[in-house]
C-alpha positions as a printed Julia matrix, in Angstrom:
197×3 Matrix{Float64}:
 -11.33   53.7    17.95
 -10.9    51.39   14.9
  -7.41   50.61   14.97
  -8.32   49.85   18.97
 -11.01   47.15   18.03
  -8.61   45.92   15.26
  -5.98   45.64   17.41
  -8.24   43.66   20.2
  -9.48   41.39   17.59
  -6.32   40.37   16.47
  -4.9    39.75   19.82
  -8.02   37.95   20.76
  -7.48   35.74   17.74
  -4.1    34.84   18.8
  -5.03   33.98   22.35
  -7.83   31.81   21.36
  -6.95   30.37   18.22
  -4.75   26.77   18.36
  -1.62   26.88   17.02
  -0.22   26.69   13.74
   1.18   22.94   13.17
   3.43   21.95   10.05
   2.28   19.55    7.66
   3.02   18.2     4.31
   0.52   17.56    1.57
   0.6    16.06   -2.02
  -1.64   15.24   -4.66
  -2.88   11.78   -5.36
  -0.4    10.6    -8.2
   2.53   12.34   -5.45
   3.95   14.15   -7.82
   3.27   17.65   -6.42
   4.34   17.98   -2.54
   3.99   21.01   -0.6
   4.3    22.04    2.84
   1.86   23.85    4.78
   0.76   25.17    8.2
  -2.55   25.04    9.79
  -4.3    24.56   13.1
  -7.69   23.05   12.07
  -9.05   20.36    9.78
 -10.85   23.14    7.71
  -7.86   25.44    7.74
  -5.83   22.67    6.49
  -8.1    21.81    3.75
  -7.94   25.22    2.5
  -4.07   25.58    2.78
  -3.95   22.41    0.54
  -6.46   23.25   -2.27
  -4.22   26.77   -2.79
  -0.74   24.84   -2.28
  -1.91   22.03   -4.78
  -3.56   24.06   -7.2
  -6.5    22.25   -6.76
  -9.91   24.2    -7.89
 -12.26   22.64   -5.15
 -14.07   23.96   -2.37
 -12.9    22.44    1.22
 -16.29   20.46    1.4
 -15.5    18.31   -1.49
 -11.75   17.48   -0.66
 -10.53   15.0     1.89
  -7.34   14.22    3.26
  -5.84   11.0     4.01
  -2.18    9.61    5.41
  -0.02    9.14    2.67
   1.43    5.81    4.31
  -1.6     3.9     5.14
  -4.57    5.81    3.71
  -6.42    6.45    7.08
  -8.73    9.43    6.42
  -8.38   12.72    8.57
 -12.3    13.42    9.27
 -12.08   15.21   12.47
  -9.81   18.08   14.33
  -9.32   15.97   17.23
  -7.83   13.24   14.96
  -5.66   15.65   13.42
  -4.36   17.12   16.63
  -3.05   13.49   17.49
  -0.94   13.25   14.23
   2.84   14.28   14.39
   4.35   17.37   12.95
   4.85   17.21    9.32
   2.89   14.27    8.87
   2.53   13.39    4.92
  -0.91   14.02    3.91
  -2.61   13.08    0.44
  -5.06   15.17   -0.85
  -8.18   13.31   -2.74
 -10.61   14.76   -4.76
 -14.0    13.0    -5.33
 -13.65    9.67   -7.04
  -9.96    9.3    -6.25
  -9.03    6.76   -3.84
  -5.55    6.28   -1.92
  -3.12    3.61   -3.49
  -0.06    2.43   -1.81
   3.26    3.81   -3.24
   5.43    0.81   -4.77
   8.83    0.36   -2.86
  11.28    0.6    -5.69
  14.75   -1.17   -5.76
  16.46   -2.39   -8.45
  19.61   -4.88   -8.91
  21.29   -2.03  -11.29
  21.55    1.36   -9.91
  19.56    3.96  -12.35
  22.24    6.84  -11.25
  24.37    4.37  -13.79
  24.32    6.06  -17.15
  23.24    3.59  -19.8
  26.07    2.07  -21.8
  26.05   -0.49  -24.89
  27.77   -3.03  -22.5
  24.3    -3.45  -20.55
  23.05   -6.73  -21.39
  20.1    -6.98  -18.79
  18.14   -4.84  -16.31
  16.12   -6.36  -13.78
  14.03   -4.29  -11.66
  12.14   -5.67   -8.54
   8.8    -3.52   -6.96
   7.84   -5.03   -3.75
   3.91   -3.14   -2.51
   1.3    -4.11   -0.51
  -2.33   -3.83   -2.02
  -3.56   -3.41    2.03
  -1.48   -2.13    4.83
  -2.93   -4.97    6.76
  -1.59   -7.59    4.35
   1.05  -10.17    6.08
   2.88  -10.45    3.02
   3.5    -7.99    0.08
   3.3    -8.43   -3.85
   6.45   -8.83   -6.12
   6.38   -6.89   -9.75
   9.36   -8.03  -11.73
  10.33   -6.55  -15.21
  13.3    -7.24  -17.2
  14.66   -5.49  -19.99
  17.2    -7.26  -22.15
  19.67   -5.19  -24.46
  17.32   -2.11  -24.23
  14.95   -4.09  -26.87
  13.07   -6.69  -25.07
  11.06   -6.76  -22.24
   9.33   -9.04  -19.96
   7.47   -8.49  -16.74
   5.86  -10.55  -14.11
   3.82   -9.84  -10.94
   3.47  -12.4    -8.17
   0.71  -11.25   -5.82
   1.03  -13.05   -2.6
  -2.06  -14.13   -0.85
  -3.44  -12.76    2.38
  -3.03  -14.87    5.6
  -6.41  -16.58    5.11
  -5.63  -17.51    1.45
  -2.58  -19.07    2.64
  -4.05  -21.46    5.1
  -6.93  -22.17    2.81
  -4.5   -23.08    0.14
  -2.26  -24.76    2.55
  -5.09  -26.66    3.97
  -6.33  -27.84    0.63
  -2.99  -29.04   -0.49
  -2.53  -31.15    2.74
  -6.32  -32.74    2.01
  -5.27  -33.86   -1.56
  -2.11  -35.0    -0.33
  -3.77  -37.44    2.65
  -6.62  -38.34    0.01
  -3.45  -39.52   -2.21
  -2.58  -41.16    0.64
  -5.47  -42.96    1.59
  -5.97  -44.36   -1.94
  -2.73  -45.59   -2.04
  -3.18  -47.64    1.27
  -6.32  -49.2     0.15
  -4.96  -50.43   -3.24
  -1.96  -51.66   -1.68
  -3.94  -53.42    1.06
  -6.17  -54.82   -1.44
  -3.06  -56.42   -3.5
  -1.8   -57.57   -0.5
  -4.95  -59.21    0.32
  -5.03  -60.7    -3.42
  -1.62  -62.28   -2.77
  -2.11  -63.63    0.4
  -5.47  -65.43   -0.87
  -3.56  -66.69   -3.92
  -0.88  -68.27   -1.52
  -3.48  -69.84    0.96
  -5.5   -71.27   -2.41
  -2.04  -72.8    -3.62
  -1.36  -74.58   -0.52
């Protein structure tokens, strides 16, 4: 009788439980990446804790999409995500940060030789997924000894328009002063000529 009830429970569990779907999970620094399967958000959080060796309860863990930081809060939203979606597991107090896109002029696969004069690395990244323009970080190393870096943070669309309007306002103000000054000088020249006649 015990075997029959166990069999009925396992069959009903298979019939009524949602299908297992594959997901990929990573920790906040993106160093550890694991593949897990889960049917519900609760189960996914449990499996993520186990796979990433996180000593947290499921309640404390939050999962966000690794691409844009969208938090997964419900089973309904989880069901809309495609299979093998990369999710980031965040502990309390941790926040999502974008992964910088790395590209360099000199290949990293090339072994360093004494003939290298300089190595320049360009990192293009966005602070916010909704930003129109990204930011650029440039790092240059000369002869392996001296290093210099610069971070060019591009402004958002509103700030760019504001700065352009401010620059246009300053140029128009300077043009106005120039026109007033030249008009007064021309007036003086004309008045002096009229008085001399």
